[in-house]
N, C-alpha and C positions, 0 to 999 in steps of 0.2 A: 218583968213577971207577965205571963199571957192569960189571959180569961177566955173562955170559950162556951158557947150555948148552941144548943141544938133543938130542932123540932122537925117531926115528921109526922104526915098525916095521910091517909090514902085518898084524900080528897072527896068530892061528891059522886064521881061517877064510878069509879074502879071497885070491884068487890076485895082487892087485897093491895095490901101495900107492898110493891116490889122494889121501893127505894131502900137503901140500907146506909147508915153511917157509923163512924166510930171518932170518938173524940178523947184525946190523951187526959189523963190528969195532970196536975200541975207537977207532981211528984217523979212522972215517967223521965227517963234518962232523954229519951228521944221524944220531941214533941210532934205527934202525928194526927193528922185530921184526914179522914177519907169519907167520900161519899160518892154511892153508885145507884145508879138507876137500871134497874133489870127490864129484860124484854123477853118475852118468848111465851107459848102458850101453856096452859095447864098451870103448874106453878115454876116454871123454867126461869122467870125473870126473877122471882125471889130467889133462887138458888143460886143464878149466876152473880146476883149483886152481892148476897152474904159470902159466897166462895170468893168473890173478887176483894172485897174489903178484908176480911181474915186471913186470907193467902199472902196479899201485899202486906198486911201489918206484921203477920209473924216473920215473914221473910225479912222485911228490915229491921225488926227488933232483934232478930237472931243473928245478922250479919253485920250490923251497926258498930260492934264495939270491936270487930276485926278490922276495920278500913281504917285508912288515913282518914283524917277529919277535914280533908282539903275539898274545894268545890268541885273537882272533877271527880274524886272518888264518890261523893254524895250523889251528885248527878247519876253515876253509872248505876250505884246502888238503886236509886229509884227506878231508873228504866228496866233494869233487871227483876225488880220485884213486879213490874207490871207485865212483862215479858212471861215469867213465871207464872202470874196469877192466869194470864191469856191461856197457856197451855193447861191448866188444870181446869179450868171450865170447858175448854175445847175436848178434852179427853172425857171429861165426865158427861158432855152431851152426846158423846159417841156411844156410851154405855147403855143408853136409854132411850128408845125410841121417841117417848112422850119429851124429852129433853132437847131432841134435835133442833138446831137453830138458834138455841137460847144464847142470849150475850149480854152485855151491860155496858155501861157507860163507867168511867172510873176517873175521879179527880182526888189528887194526894196533896197534901201541904205537909211538907218536913221542917219545923222551923228549928234552926239552929243559929246561933251566934249572929241575930240581927239580920238573919236571912231567911227567906222561903223559899225552899226548893219544890217545885211545881211539877207533878205529872198529871197528864190529860190524855184521855181518849173518849170521843163521843161528843155529846152535845149538852152536857151538864156544864156549869161556868164557874169561873171564880173572878171575883171583882177585888179591887184593892181601893180603900179609900184612905188619901193621904190629903190633910190639911182639907182644903174645901173640894176636893176634886175626887171622882170616881172613875176607874178606869177599868175595863174588861180584860184580864189579862191573858185569858184562854181564846182560841179559834174554833169555833164549832166545827166538829168533822161531820158536816151535813150536806146535803146536795144543795140547799139553798145558799149556803154560804159559799160553795164552789161558784154558784152562779153570780153573786155578788161580786166576788172576786174577779172573775171574768169580765164584769161589767154588764152581763146580761140582763140584770134586774138590779134595782136600786134597793139600800136597805129598807126602806119604806115599804117596797113590794114584798119583800122577804117576810116580814111580818105576818103577811095573811096568806102566804103561799101555800096551795093545796098539797103540795109535797114537803112541807116544813119539817115532818117527822122524820124523813128519809136520811140514814145515817150512812155515811162513806166508809165509818171506821167504828168499830166498837171491839169489845174484849168478848174474845170465846167464840167469835164467828169463824175464824180462819187459825190455821197452824201457828200463823207468826202475826204479829201486830207490832208497829212501830209506833210508841206513844210519843206526844210532845213533852220535851222535859226542858225546864227553865228555872233560872234562879233570878229572884228579885228581893231587893232590900225590902226588910220588914222593920221599921223604926218605931221608937217610941211613939205613941197615939195612932199609929196605922190599924186599919181594920180591913181584916179578909172576910169576905162573903162568899160561901160556896153553896150552889145550890143546883138543884135538878131543874129541867125544863118545864116541870109543872108550875115552877114559880116564875121563872125567867119569861116564859111565854104568856103571862097574864099581868105580871108587874114589869113596868119598864124600869130602865136604870136610874132615871132621876128619884123615883119613887123609893127605890131600894136604899139609895144614897139617904134621901130625907130621913127614914126610919131607922137606918143603921147607924147614921151618925150621933143619935140622940143617946138612946139606951139599947145596948146589944141583946140585954135577955129579953127585955120587952119586944124588941123588933124581931127576935125568930116567930113569937107567937103572933105578932101582928101581921107580919108577911105572909104567913101561911094562912091566916085568917082572911087576909084581903084576897088572897089567890082563890080562896074558897067562895067568897062574896062575889066574885068574878066569874063564877063557872065552876071552879074546882074539877076540871076534866080529865086531870091525871093526878097521880102522887105528887105530894108537894113536899120537898126537904129543904131547910134552910141551916145552916150551919155559919156562925158569925164568931170570929176570932178578932182578939183586940190585945194589942202591945201595949201594957199599961205601965 
């Protein structure tokens, strides 16, 4: 059985919340959990993130029944849903000059048969807690992450880098996108945390672990509150999922 809770907040600085999320009910055939962090002037980010979540969700739900339920078919379905969402946002941005350049991050967790199928574009994050250990499952598609990978800067320097929010990859900014898609085990008592950078920029991995490993419902509220206490410079979203 899977339990999930979510909390989203516009933070202390932004005028609107451009984050968007979706969590399945326990009765849904496909267990889907999706988080998006939109960007773009006017209300472009809000449109991009909600379009991404709704489009990917519908695509997966409409096609899941027709695929073989093996690893490769589910991976392909997940990747296709994100490519399709990318195309929908990209086309929409061309229809209206005020929406030009809008985009969004997109994180999808599709849980099936004690496995989590993960789709990822951007710098929102997915962590997994197993036993007494937290691990970041996604790699930020950011300029700063690229510098860390190349050894130009250290992980510590990356935390306060001035170009921290510069994305190398986002949904809707180009005609094509190549999402990261992976499969991980999701065993009894495992916990998944999906969050936007409004949370991960202000709350470190160890604190996320400490809060989420106690009570997942309370943790969604406490994590958002903590990010707000530390400045709330961005919209903040946390989705926490536990295999009970």
